[in-house]
C-alpha positions, 0 to 999 in steps of 0.5 A: 586680114583674112589673107594675112591669117592664111599666110601665117598659117601656110608659113608656120606649115612650111617651118614645121616641115623643114623641122621634121625634114632636119630631124629625118635626116639627123635620125637617118644619119644616126641609124647609118653611122652608129649601127656598127659603133663600138667606142663610146668616144666615137659614138659621141663624135659621130652623133655631134656630126649628124647633129651639125651636118643635119640640124645645125646646117645654117651655121656650118661651113663647107670645111666643117661639113667636110670635116664631119663627113669624114669622121662619119665615114671613117669612125664607125666600126673603130674599136680603139680610142687611139684610132678615133684620135688618129682618125679625128686628127686626120680628118682635122688636117685634111678638112680644117687646117689651111 
């Protein structure tokens, strides 16, 4: 019984560490990509991409991860909604369509 309790405590601490690491990666993604954000739409898209790539990893396909990375790479610093839409379309064609 004593060992079972210790195992449960150990498992809980590992889970807490994993959640904390995911939060750190998500926060780092936001800091890296939002520093030059100029358009609110681009900011929303980049926040979603960071969340999917660093918090919702278990349900993420490789194609979706690559799509998000494309968005993160090219949306930072964009200054027009039209450019945001074009970049989103190109990333979609390159990484999500068959």
